[in-house]
KOLPA-40834 format. One record per residue (C-alpha): z negated, x, y negated; residue number from 1. Coordinates in pm, whole numbers, plus 50000, padded with zeros to 5 digits. Layout:
BEGIN
KEKE      w      u      v    i
KEKE      Z      X      Y  NUM
...
//
This chain:
BEGIN
KEKE      w      u      v    i
KEKE  50000  50000  50000    1
KEKE  50104  50145  49660    2
KEKE  49840  50111  49390    3
KEKE  49833  50183  49018    4
KEKE  49557  50152  48757    5
KEKE  49615  49987  48419    6
KEKE  49364  50027  48134    7
KEKE  49383  49848  47800    8
KEKE  49140  49761  47518    9
KEKE  49383  49491  47396   10
KEKE  49330  49118  47450   11
KEKE  49698  49037  47386   12
KEKE  49853  49270  47645   13
KEKE  50095  49003  47762   14
KEKE  50247  48943  47422   15
KEKE  50403  49290  47456   16
KEKE  50748  49247  47618   17
KEKE  50762  49608  47734   18
KEKE  50438  49573  47928   19
KEKE  50535  49235  48074   20
KEKE  50862  49385  48201   21
KEKE  50675  49684  48346   22
KEKE  50430  49456  48529   23
KEKE  50719  49257  48672   24
KEKE  50890  49573  48799   25
KEKE  50568  49704  48954   26
KEKE  50515  49376  49135   27
KEKE  50877  49377  49251   28
KEKE  50800  49712  49414   29
KEKE  50486  49562  49575   30
KEKE  50236  49767  49377   31
KEKE  49876  49657  49368   32
KEKE  49776  49662  49000   33
KEKE  49411  49728  48919   34
KEKE  49379  49587  48566   35
KEKE  49080  49711  48364   36
KEKE  49040  49526  48036   37
KEKE  48886  49243  47839   38
KEKE  48962  48877  47902   39
KEKE  49322  48824  47796   40
KEKE  49448  48554  47560   41
KEKE  49714  48473  47815   42
KEKE  49847  48614  48142   43
KEKE  50168  48472  48293   44
KEKE  50073  48285  48608   45
KEKE  50309  48481  48833   46
KEKE  50138  48805  48718   47
KEKE  49778  48680  48710   48
KEKE  49778  48575  49075   49
KEKE  49898  48918  49188   50
KEKE  49677  49160  48993   51
KEKE  49313  49254  49038   52
KEKE  49107  49210  48720   53
KEKE  48807  49428  48638   54
KEKE  48580  49472  48337   55
KEKE  48661  49764  48108   56
KEKE  48432  50059  48198   57
KEKE  48301  50334  47970   58
KEKE  48383  50126  47661   59
KEKE  48165  50309  47409   60
KEKE  48225  50547  47119   61
KEKE  47924  50773  47163   62
KEKE  47679  50752  47450   63
KEKE  47318  50651  47382   64
KEKE  47075  50839  47603   65
KEKE  46828  50569  47697   66
KEKE  46722  50425  48033   67
KEKE  46925  50104  48005   68
KEKE  47251  50276  47912   69
KEKE  47202  50557  48166   70
KEKE  47152  50300  48441   71
KEKE  47468  50114  48333   72
KEKE  47666  50440  48317   73
KEKE  47561  50546  48668   74
KEKE  47653  50200  48796   75
KEKE  48000  50232  48641   76
KEKE  48044  50582  48785   77
KEKE  47963  50449  49132   78
KEKE  48193  50146  49091   79
KEKE  48487  50355  48971   80
KEKE  48444  50609  49252   81
KEKE  48419  50334  49514   82
KEKE  48713  50133  49376   83
KEKE  48954  50417  49299   84
KEKE  48856  50683  49550   85
KEKE  48745  50492  49859   86
KEKE  48895  50141  49854   87
KEKE  49235  50181  49684   88
KEKE  49332  50547  49630   89
KEKE  49577  50519  49337   90
KEKE  49732  50839  49202   91
KEKE  49841  50718  48856   92
KEKE  49677  50541  48563   93
KEKE  49859  50375  48272   94
KEKE  49650  50349  47956   95
KEKE  49731  50172  47629   96
KEKE  49664  50310  47281   97
KEKE  49384  50546  47168   98
KEKE  49079  50375  47318   99
KEKE  49270  50313  47640  100
KEKE  49336  50687  47666  101
KEKE  48969  50764  47600  102
KEKE  48863  50536  47887  103
KEKE  49135  50676  48115  104
KEKE  49014  51027  48031  105
KEKE  48660  50932  48126  106
KEKE  48780  50779  48453  107
KEKE  48981  51095  48519  108
KEKE  48659  51298  48522  109
KEKE  48552  51106  48832  110
KEKE  48884  51043  49005  111
KEKE  49176  51272  48925  112
KEKE  49481  51065  48835  113
KEKE  49818  51126  48676  114
KEKE  49777  50981  48322  115
KEKE  50061  50783  48162  116
KEKE  49981  50714  47797  117
KEKE  50157  50406  47654  118
KEKE  50131  50450  47277  119
KEKE  50205  50144  47063  120
KEKE  49962  50219  46778  121
KEKE  49908  50561  46621  122
KEKE  49574  50673  46473  123
KEKE  49584  50900  46167  124
KEKE  49242  51053  46110  125
KEKE  49293  51115  45737  126
KEKE  49323  50737  45687  127
KEKE  48988  50650  45848  128
KEKE  48695  50542  45638  129
KEKE  48475  50421  45926  130
KEKE  48292  50686  46131  131
KEKE  48348  50524  46470  132
KEKE  48725  50532  46417  133
KEKE  48707  50905  46351  134
KEKE  48514  50940  46676  135
KEKE  48789  50759  46868  136
KEKE  49052  50989  46716  137
KEKE  48859  51302  46815  138
KEKE  48822  51170  47169  139
KEKE  49190  51074  47184  140
KEKE  49282  51429  47083  141
KEKE  49044  51564  47347  142
KEKE  49194  51363  47632  143
KEKE  49557  51389  47520  144
KEKE  49563  51733  47680  145
KEKE  49532  51561  48020  146
KEKE  49832  51331  47968  147
KEKE  50128  51380  48203  148
KEKE  50368  51132  48038  149
KEKE  50375  50959  47700  150
KEKE  50566  50635  47664  151
KEKE  50658  50583  47298  152
KEKE  50924  50385  47119  153
KEKE  51148  50628  46930  154
KEKE  51188  50985  46807  155
KEKE  51018  50924  46471  156
KEKE  50704  50784  46633  157
KEKE  50705  51064  46889  158
KEKE  50708  51320  46606  159
KEKE  50415  51148  46432  160
KEKE  50214  51122  46755  161
KEKE  50272  51489  46840  162
KEKE  50141  51591  46497  163
KEKE  49807  51410  46537  164
KEKE  49740  51479  46907  165
KEKE  49696  51780  47135  166
KEKE  49945  51722  47415  167
KEKE  50003  52003  47662  168
KEKE  50328  52195  47699  169
KEKE  50401  52013  48024  170
KEKE  50352  51663  47879  171
KEKE  50673  51460  47903  172
KEKE  50790  51190  47662  173
KEKE  50993  50878  47736  174
KEKE  51128  50649  47463  175
KEKE  51110  50279  47545  176
KEKE  51146  50026  47261  177
KEKE  50911  49728  47247  178
KEKE  51179  49481  47341  179
KEKE  51228  49182  47572  180
KEKE  51451  49212  47873  181
KEKE  51771  49006  47849  182
KEKE  51740  48659  48004  183
KEKE  51951  48345  48002  184
KEKE  51835  48081  47757  185
KEKE  51995  47787  47580  186
KEKE  52058  47869  47211  187
KEKE  51928  47606  46968  188
KEKE  51806  47383  47252  189
KEKE  51479  47349  47062  190
KEKE  51510  47079  46793  191
KEKE  51313  47257  46523  192
KEKE  51423  47016  46252  193
KEKE  51275  46711  46423  194
KEKE  50966  46887  46556  195
KEKE  50864  47035  46219  196
KEKE  51006  46761  45997  197
KEKE  51255  46989  45826  198
KEKE  51554  46834  45646  199
KEKE  51877  46905  45835  200
KEKE  52046  47068  45536  201
KEKE  51793  47355  45511  202
KEKE  51848  47714  45624  203
KEKE  51538  47836  45807  204
KEKE  51368  48171  45737  205
KEKE  51133  48249  46026  206
KEKE  50834  48483  46040  207
KEKE  50692  48495  46393  208
KEKE  50401  48723  46477  209
KEKE  50069  48861  46360  210
KEKE  49947  48718  46029  211
KEKE  49775  49033  45903  212
KEKE  49798  49151  45542  213
KEKE  50054  49419  45630  214
KEKE  50299  49154  45754  215
KEKE  50385  49036  45405  216
KEKE  50334  48675  45513  217
KEKE  50123  48589  45207  218
KEKE  50387  48730  44975  219
KEKE  50657  48543  45167  220
KEKE  50500  48201  45124  221
KEKE  50416  48282  44760  222
KEKE  50791  48271  44692  223
KEKE  50752  47893  44704  224
KEKE  50818  47667  44529  225
KEKE  51050  47820  44269  226
KEKE  51138  48180  44366  227
KEKE  51340  48083  44672  228
KEKE  51657  47879  44668  229
KEKE  51585  47513  44742  230
KEKE  51813  47506  45048  231
KEKE  51591  47763  45225  232
KEKE  51291  47658  45437  233
KEKE  51015  47894  45551  234
KEKE  50867  47861  45901  235
KEKE  50558  48065  45991  236
KEKE  50483  48094  46362  237
KEKE  50172  48246  46520  238
KEKE  50106  48287  46891  239
KEKE  49732  48302  46819  240
KEKE  49554  47974  46742  241
KEKE  49406  47982  46393  242
KEKE  49069  47822  46322  243
KEKE  49068  47520  46090  244
KEKE  48875  47723  45831  245
KEKE  49128  48007  45829  246
KEKE  49225  48077  45467  247
KEKE  49595  48120  45536  248
KEKE  49609  47804  45745  249
KEKE  49437  47607  45468  250
KEKE  49674  47753  45211  251
KEKE  49986  47661  45409  252
KEKE  49858  47308  45469  253
KEKE  49803  47267  45097  254
KEKE  50156  47385  45026  255
KEKE  50297  47147  45286  256
KEKE  50098  46859  45136  257
KEKE  50266  46937  44804  258
KEKE  50607  46908  44977  259
KEKE  50688  47277  44948  260
KEKE  50962  47402  45182  261
KEKE  50725  47538  45447  262
KEKE  50614  47459  45803  263
KEKE  50347  47622  46018  264
KEKE  50401  47636  46395  265
KEKE  50077  47739  46567  266
KEKE  50156  47688  46933  267
KEKE  50213  47971  47182  268
KEKE  50526  47979  47395  269
KEKE  50441  48049  47757  270
KEKE  50804  48091  47861  271
KEKE  51039  48330  47684  272
KEKE  51329  48092  47736  273
KEKE  51151  47835  47520  274
KEKE  51054  48096  47261  275
KEKE  51406  48234  47232  276
KEKE  51548  47883  47196  277
KEKE  51297  47816  46918  278
KEKE  51393  48133  46731  279
KEKE  51765  48075  46777  280
KEKE  51732  47746  46588  281
KEKE  51646  47952  46278  282
KEKE  51882  48145  46053  283
KEKE  51707  48453  45912  284
KEKE  51425  48659  46063  285
KEKE  51149  48840  45873  286
KEKE  51020  49170  46017  287
KEKE  50846  49329  45719  288
KEKE  50572  49592  45730  289
KEKE  50378  49679  45414  290
KEKE  50123  49962  45466  291
KEKE  49766  49928  45340  292
KEKE  49441  50121  45382  293
KEKE  49234  49821  45494  294
KEKE  49364  49724  45839  295
KEKE  49296  49990  46102  296
KEKE  49658  50050  46207  297
KEKE  49820  49953  45876  298
KEKE  49882  50290  45716  299
KEKE  50140  50540  45843  300
KEKE  50152  50355  46174  301
KEKE  50292  50047  45999  302
KEKE  50501  50244  45752  303
KEKE  50701  50387  46043  304
KEKE  50675  50093  46283  305
KEKE  51028  50163  46408  306
KEKE  51109  50033  46754  307
KEKE  50745  49939  46812  308
KEKE  50824  49599  46659  309
KEKE  50869  49339  46929  310
KEKE  50972  49075  46676  311
KEKE  51254  49292  46542  312
KEKE  51391  49355  46892  313
KEKE  51367  48986  46980  314
KEKE  51548  48883  46662  315
KEKE  51825  49131  46744  316
KEKE  51860  49006  47101  317
KEKE  51924  48648  46994  318
KEKE  52151  48748  46704  319
KEKE  51917  48656  46419  320
KEKE  52004  48855  46104  321
KEKE  51683  49008  45977  322
KEKE  51512  49125  45659  323
KEKE  51305  49439  45715  324
KEKE  51122  49699  45513  325
KEKE  51297  50038  45484  326
KEKE  51129  50261  45740  327
KEKE  51332  50551  45877  328
KEKE  51463  50384  46193  329
KEKE  51552  50051  46031  330
KEKE  51745  50219  45751  331
KEKE  51944  50422  46003  332
KEKE  52014  50120  46222  333
KEKE  52119  49899  45932  334
KEKE  52366  50163  45810  335
KEKE  52505  50187  46163  336
KEKE  52504  49819  46264  337
KEKE  52460  49607  45948  338
KEKE  52204  49377  46114  339
KEKE  52070  49229  45789  340
KEKE  51898  49365  45478  341
KEKE  51621  49615  45405  342
KEKE  51394  49554  45107  343
KEKE  51137  49751  44910  344
KEKE  50932  49454  44781  345
KEKE  50863  49098  44897  346
KEKE  51023  48977  44572  347
KEKE  51357  49099  44712  348
KEKE  51354  48848  44998  349
KEKE  51542  48571  44808  350
KEKE  51836  48793  44714  351
KEKE  51839  48953  45061  352
KEKE  51852  48607  45221  353
KEKE  52149  48509  45005  354
KEKE  52334  48830  45099  355
KEKE  52280  48759  45468  356
KEKE  52421  48407  45439  357
KEKE  52731  48539  45262  358
KEKE  52826  48743  45571  359
KEKE  52631  48560  45836  360
KEKE  52858  48553  46142  361
KEKE  52934  48924  46125  362
KEKE  52567  49021  46089  363
KEKE  52469  48792  46376  364
KEKE  52716  48960  46611  365
KEKE  52602  49300  46486  366
KEKE  52243  49216  46582  367
KEKE  52349  49150  46941  368
KEKE  52545  49474  46951  369
KEKE  52243  49666  46822  370
KEKE  52026  49514  47096  371
KEKE  52279  49595  47367  372
KEKE  52323  49957  47259  373
KEKE  51977  50053  47130  374
KEKE  51708  49804  47237  375
KEKE  51785  49674  47584  376
KEKE  51485  49815  47778  377
KEKE  51622  49785  48133  378
KEKE  51744  50142  48188  379
KEKE  51436  50297  48026  380
KEKE  51192  50083  48227  381
KEKE  51383  50187  48539  382
KEKE  51333  50551  48434  383
KEKE  50961  50486  48400  384
KEKE  50950  50323  48742  385
KEKE  51132  50622  48890  386
KEKE  50869  50849  48736  387
KEKE  50586  50638  48876  388
KEKE  50739  50669  49220  389
KEKE  50833  51036  49177  390
KEKE  50720  51236  48866  391
KEKE  50985  51498  48939  392
KEKE  51255  51241  48860  393
KEKE  51197  51284  48484  394
KEKE  51316  51626  48373  395
//
């Protein structure tokens, strides 16, 4: 029986299309997946029933030397040794992001495993103002020397990660964009106009994803009512259910009550076919990233988000012309493929939207070409699977 360990501090692991695809390929190959993490927001049923779920061990920044914590630590040591050395005998561990690597490094002290580091968020120590975050960075740097393979999205992000970590000379790198695998779906099957009470004559601008400050979502909706052409309609979609007292939710409801051109869709899609049909009923995608020094990953990590943006890749796959901020990769891709418009400021969204509509069909086809040539993850996931089966396969 082939077994692999997966470690993540994230609760939204299965909103990452790269990881979903990887899980599917592992299960196709009959791997037993030992999943160490917190309770997940959602796990696809076909994956949940075939993985073994465990609590996240060694999840601390600095160890407190007292009786209670020592007892807990010894219990975790025993459990890890029993589970990974006696009962299952895996030889590889996949860990996600800095804290995932720290935990994998601690596990590796007990049971020697080949570490595969899946990096989707990059820590920059000079941007930290909270001591515990600096501790995580120091630990990440410590354990990065034990990493055999780094999975990262593009050359720019690889360069940034190499600068801030201490990888060994033998550490290999594999670029895999955060991108959904191609599947058949019915374009525009979802009747977004009826479901969200949008007039049929409106062109829909969609933002779908995390509603953090760096997303520019507040600036986007502030274009209403008079900075955006009246034939445009903004739809904000979040996979995560917002509480009724959420400030942004209250704000959007107030705008809707005033008959502004805005709708909020706060329901998760459990099937990608449904999600892609929903997005394909829209006309322009928003994938903007505005760095700040407040959110933990919102500095240089956001500034050079590159191919770590799942929403960008998804928009490209379905042929949705997109407005992005001008990070290095997006500027290069837009020069090469003309997928939409890049902007410096949120105030540029109205003019960028009008430019997209003036050459819509061409840009839509260009998006699909970009996905096919740059973002389709199939061959790269197959390379990763080959490495998991035989590390010598990746030169």
